[in-house]
KOLNUKOL-758880 format. One line per field, with one value per residue (C-alpha): residue in one letter; residue number from 1; x, y, z. Coordinates in nm, 3 decimals, padded with zeros to 5 digits, always signed. Layout:
resn	(A ...)
resi	(NUM ...)
u	(X ...)
v	(Y ...)
w	(Z ...)
END
This chain:
resn	(M S P R C C E K L S D S Q Y V L S L C N K I W V V N T A T N W V T I I N T E R V G F S T P L N L C R C G N K I F W G D Y G A N P S Y D S V N I Y E L N E C L E M N T V Y T F P S G S V R H V H N I I W D E D Q G C F W V L T G D N E K K A G I Y K A T K D W K E V T P L K T G E Q K Y R A V V G F P C N G G L I Y A T D S V E H E N F I Y Y V D S Q G R E S I V S S I N G S C I Y G G Q V K D Y Y L F S T T V E S P E G R G I S A L L S T K L G G G I K N R N V E L L R V D K H T S D V N T A K V F K K D I W P M K L L Q Y G V V T I P S G Q E Y S N D I W I Q P I A C N K V D G S N I N I K V)
resi	(1 2 3 4 5 6 7 8 9 10 11 12 13 14 15 16 17 18 19 20 21 22 23 24 25 26 27 28 29 30 31 32 33 34 35 36 37 38 39 40 41 42 43 44 45 46 47 48 49 50 51 52 53 54 55 56 57 58 59 60 61 62 63 64 65 66 67 68 69 70 71 72 73 74 75 76 77 78 79 80 81 82 83 84 85 86 87 88 89 90 91 92 93 94 95 96 97 98 99 100 101 102 103 104 105 106 107 108 109 110 111 112 113 114 115 116 117 118 119 120 121 122 123 124 125 126 127 128 129 130 131 132 133 134 135 136 137 138 139 140 141 142 143 144 145 146 147 148 149 150 151 152 153 154 155 156 157 158 159 160 161 162 163 164 165 166 167 168 169 170 171 172 173 174 175 176 177 178 179 180 181 182 183 184 185 186 187 188 189 190 191 192 193 194 195 196 197 198 199 200 201 202 203 204 205 206 207 208 209 210 211 212 213 214 215 216 217 218 219 220 221 222 223 224 225 226 227 228 229 230 231 232 233 234 235 236 237 238 239 240 241 242 243 244 245 246 247 248 249 250 251 252 253 254 255 256 257 258 259 260 261 262 263 264 265 266 267 268 269 270 271 272 273 274 275 276 277 278 279 280 281 282 283 284 285 286 287 288)
u	(+09.603 +09.645 +09.499 +09.140 +09.296 +09.549 +09.607 +09.882 +09.898 +10.238 +10.568 +10.715 +10.326 +10.065 +09.746 +09.647 +09.298 +09.388 +09.233 +09.034 +09.245 +09.415 +09.760 +10.034 +10.342 +10.646 +10.870 +11.151 +11.205 +11.045 +10.826 +10.499 +10.229 +09.873 +09.691 +09.342 +09.167 +08.785 +08.493 +08.334 +08.059 +08.292 +08.534 +08.783 +08.713 +08.580 +08.724 +08.978 +08.930 +09.232 +09.179 +09.458 +09.702 +09.439 +09.261 +08.895 +08.736 +08.390 +08.274 +08.242 +08.107 +07.798 +07.715 +07.429 +07.374 +07.311 +07.526 +07.631 +07.871 +08.186 +08.370 +08.776 +08.995 +09.406 +09.655 +10.029 +10.125 +09.927 +09.697 +09.311 +08.989 +08.627 +08.488 +08.110 +07.867 +07.504 +07.326 +07.268 +07.001 +07.051 +07.243 +07.441 +07.789 +07.998 +08.104 +08.253 +08.370 +08.481 +08.557 +08.455 +08.706 +08.498 +08.219 +08.459 +08.168 +08.257 +07.981 +07.946 +07.785 +07.620 +07.404 +07.229 +06.845 +06.750 +06.529 +06.811 +07.110 +07.180 +07.348 +07.491 +07.669 +07.906 +08.079 +08.491 +08.484 +08.206 +08.054 +07.733 +07.607 +07.312 +07.047 +07.052 +06.887 +06.784 +06.557 +06.555 +06.784 +06.852 +07.056 +07.246 +07.612 +07.973 +08.104 +08.071 +08.240 +08.189 +08.066 +07.890 +07.826 +07.707 +07.744 +07.757 +07.710 +07.635 +07.384 +07.461 +07.162 +07.185 +06.806 +06.697 +06.787 +07.050 +07.164 +07.402 +07.283 +07.320 +07.249 +07.281 +07.364 +06.984 +06.888 +06.759 +06.860 +06.859 +06.921 +07.172 +07.222 +07.071 +07.353 +07.321 +07.475 +07.547 +07.833 +08.146 +08.465 +08.515 +08.764 +08.825 +09.076 +09.166 +08.840 +08.577 +08.439 +08.489 +08.235 +08.266 +07.947 +07.941 +07.830 +07.706 +07.462 +07.119 +07.148 +07.190 +07.367 +07.434 +07.620 +07.354 +07.402 +07.783 +07.766 +07.468 +07.583 +07.213 +07.228 +07.092 +06.789 +06.956 +07.198 +07.107 +07.400 +07.686 +07.892 +08.110 +08.141 +08.348 +08.143 +08.301 +08.115 +08.258 +08.290 +08.239 +07.905 +07.788 +07.752 +07.815 +07.982 +08.122 +08.520 +08.530 +08.324 +08.448 +08.265 +08.255 +08.379 +08.189 +08.269 +08.026 +08.011 +08.016 +08.242 +08.508 +08.517 +08.246 +08.296 +08.461 +08.694 +08.925 +09.071 +09.359 +09.384 +09.644 +09.565 +09.405 +09.574 +09.572 +09.325 +09.538 +09.507 +09.606 +09.316 +09.251 +08.972 +08.873 +08.672 +08.675 +08.719 +09.105 +09.172 +09.118 +09.404 +09.574 +09.690 +09.579 +09.663 +09.391 +09.313 +08.953)
v	(+09.236 +09.312 +09.154 +09.207 +09.264 +09.242 +09.173 +09.106 +08.764 +08.844 +09.066 +08.903 +08.704 +08.900 +08.715 +08.791 +08.708 +08.729 +08.512 +08.292 +08.255 +08.264 +08.379 +08.404 +08.611 +08.590 +08.913 +08.736 +08.427 +08.584 +08.268 +08.220 +07.962 +07.886 +07.806 +07.831 +07.763 +07.897 +07.604 +07.589 +07.854 +08.095 +08.357 +08.568 +08.653 +09.024 +09.137 +08.942 +09.012 +09.008 +08.938 +08.859 +08.642 +08.490 +08.596 +08.553 +08.541 +08.375 +08.265 +08.518 +08.453 +08.396 +08.056 +07.955 +07.687 +07.833 +07.590 +07.613 +07.914 +07.841 +08.094 +07.999 +08.093 +08.070 +08.095 +08.185 +07.845 +07.813 +07.602 +07.677 +07.574 +07.580 +07.792 +07.825 +07.721 +07.884 +07.593 +07.525 +07.841 +08.057 +08.314 +08.354 +08.428 +08.666 +09.018 +09.078 +09.014 +09.233 +09.198 +09.417 +09.483 +09.625 +09.388 +09.074 +08.945 +08.979 +09.110 +08.881 +09.089 +08.838 +08.889 +08.933 +08.896 +08.595 +08.592 +08.469 +08.713 +09.042 +09.127 +08.829 +08.883 +08.553 +08.490 +08.516 +08.104 +08.033 +07.862 +08.100 +08.248 +08.470 +08.689 +09.002 +09.196 +08.966 +08.993 +09.317 +09.518 +09.749 +09.501 +09.453 +09.553 +09.520 +09.847 +09.869 +09.966 +09.893 +10.201 +10.305 +09.923 +09.878 +09.889 +10.222 +10.048 +10.160 +09.944 +09.765 +09.774 +09.802 +09.893 +10.025 +10.369 +10.314 +10.474 +10.466 +10.287 +10.251 +09.937 +09.851 +09.525 +09.452 +09.570 +09.900 +10.059 +10.435 +10.622 +10.821 +10.967 +10.853 +10.868 +10.872 +10.487 +10.160 +10.080 +09.842 +10.008 +10.187 +10.281 +10.431 +10.741 +10.902 +11.118 +10.945 +10.650 +10.696 +10.521 +10.510 +10.563 +10.319 +10.400 +10.028 +09.888 +09.711 +09.319 +09.070 +08.843 +08.808 +09.039 +09.310 +09.298 +09.306 +09.607 +09.785 +10.200 +10.212 +10.287 +10.033 +10.131 +10.255 +10.428 +10.817 +10.992 +10.899 +11.044 +10.854 +11.008 +10.997 +11.056 +11.080 +11.013 +11.210 +10.949 +11.250 +11.349 +11.129 +11.432 +11.329 +11.514 +11.460 +11.484 +11.403 +11.378 +11.182 +11.164 +10.818 +10.740 +10.636 +10.268 +09.975 +09.858 +09.523 +09.428 +09.698 +09.817 +09.993 +10.363 +10.357 +10.503 +10.236 +10.358 +10.142 +09.983 +10.171 +10.484 +10.495 +10.808 +11.023 +11.217 +11.314 +10.983 +10.840 +10.703 +10.498 +10.634 +10.358 +10.415 +10.785 +11.056 +11.152 +10.998 +10.585 +10.366 +10.765 +10.721 +11.074 +11.270 +11.432 +11.562 +11.451)
w	(+09.422 +09.750 +10.116 +10.240 +10.551 +10.798 +11.188 +11.384 +11.539 +11.729 +11.727 +11.401 +11.268 +11.080 +10.944 +10.622 +10.378 +10.021 +09.719 +09.921 +10.185 +10.506 +10.522 +10.761 +10.709 +10.983 +10.902 +11.134 +10.912 +10.550 +10.561 +10.435 +10.468 +10.387 +10.688 +10.518 +10.181 +10.210 +10.157 +09.841 +09.777 +10.007 +09.912 +10.098 +10.461 +10.533 +10.811 +11.078 +11.497 +11.718 +12.113 +12.326 +12.100 +11.875 +11.559 +11.462 +11.128 +11.019 +10.628 +10.448 +10.016 +09.790 +09.976 +09.740 +09.920 +10.234 +10.398 +10.788 +10.853 +11.040 +11.301 +11.334 +11.574 +11.533 +11.822 +11.788 +11.733 +11.368 +11.549 +11.358 +11.533 +11.443 +11.802 +11.637 +11.356 +11.224 +11.122 +10.753 +10.633 +10.950 +10.758 +10.499 +10.592 +10.856 +10.809 +11.110 +11.464 +11.684 +12.033 +12.318 +12.597 +12.844 +12.838 +12.771 +12.495 +12.074 +11.892 +11.530 +11.257 +10.983 +10.686 +10.460 +10.413 +10.640 +10.961 +11.185 +11.005 +11.209 +11.548 +11.775 +12.133 +12.180 +12.516 +12.475 +12.490 +12.262 +12.446 +12.436 +12.122 +12.158 +11.852 +11.998 +11.686 +11.365 +11.074 +10.912 +10.738 +11.006 +11.187 +10.866 +10.926 +10.850 +11.063 +11.406 +11.776 +12.087 +12.254 +12.637 +12.682 +12.313 +11.946 +11.770 +11.407 +11.027 +10.829 +10.497 +10.299 +09.922 +09.841 +10.204 +10.366 +10.560 +10.893 +11.184 +11.476 +11.851 +12.030 +12.412 +12.583 +12.625 +12.252 +12.289 +11.981 +11.886 +11.559 +11.537 +11.208 +10.817 +10.603 +10.236 +10.124 +10.266 +10.445 +10.448 +10.577 +10.864 +11.133 +11.475 +11.504 +11.859 +11.909 +11.616 +11.496 +11.089 +10.838 +10.480 +10.269 +09.953 +09.618 +09.481 +09.243 +09.281 +09.394 +09.111 +08.926 +08.537 +08.262 +08.319 +08.688 +08.617 +08.386 +08.557 +08.690 +08.861 +09.196 +09.432 +09.600 +09.938 +09.716 +09.784 +09.539 +09.326 +09.624 +09.887 +10.203 +10.494 +10.826 +11.151 +11.459 +11.825 +12.024 +12.327 +12.193 +11.898 +11.669 +11.362 +11.054 +10.713 +10.721 +10.324 +10.038 +09.701 +09.408 +09.239 +08.894 +08.568 +08.573 +08.674 +09.003 +09.053 +08.746 +08.833 +09.206 +09.438 +09.534 +09.912 +10.156 +10.318 +10.634 +10.788 +11.121 +11.361 +11.348 +11.691 +11.851 +11.642 +11.426 +11.196 +10.906 +10.622 +10.343 +10.031 +09.820 +09.560 +09.261 +09.283 +09.007 +09.031 +09.369 +09.288 +09.497 +09.630 +09.989 +10.086 +10.465 +10.623 +10.982 +11.067)
END
């Protein structure tokens, strides 16, 4: 059992997303507390975002009733507030919140198949949250990075072909590259944006979906590819390739590569392949 994600709140306080809860670990006092338990219909938040001395996250999970979806903030005094709410039926959940220091705004990535799901921009005070690109699978994303006044992101579509896109602040989009599968993990290093493709099975529920080893329509093969995008030229290359193991994806694990944060100043980094032949769960040092 390991946290889905972690962000530093202060010199001694770390925020964890784990087991359908938000936790704070204080390394100075060895104190651990539960800050929030996710609402019924939701699960462990997918990502945490730090902006200044606050941490932000959104409701994530199946949300079968299509309830309203909240975005929360936590400050250093461990006071938690709801800063924005998507109305019932508009989006299924929040994939990621990304702070853009240059533009002084947040990018909010929401899913999955709803007409209003997609990419939003929010002011720093959350008083204005505006849809930028919504209603199509090419705006369904989990991983993105502020870039040249816009956002570079990879799509997260199980059933449609996936791409890396660039979208500017006005919503003008362009394709950077096609990719071999959906993307739910990535990271940023000194000279590159990194995207891991995912090997996953078709969308569905029940025993047959849990046991399926078939590939979703948007997953081209069983390769888990770690892709690098040059920050200066936008050239895309494959940094590493792993092969998905034989086990069912939904029952056990999707084939992915995770990239720990805190490696932004080097191209010599650590990665962890998941559900990949011979290296599942291993910590691997590579130079991208």
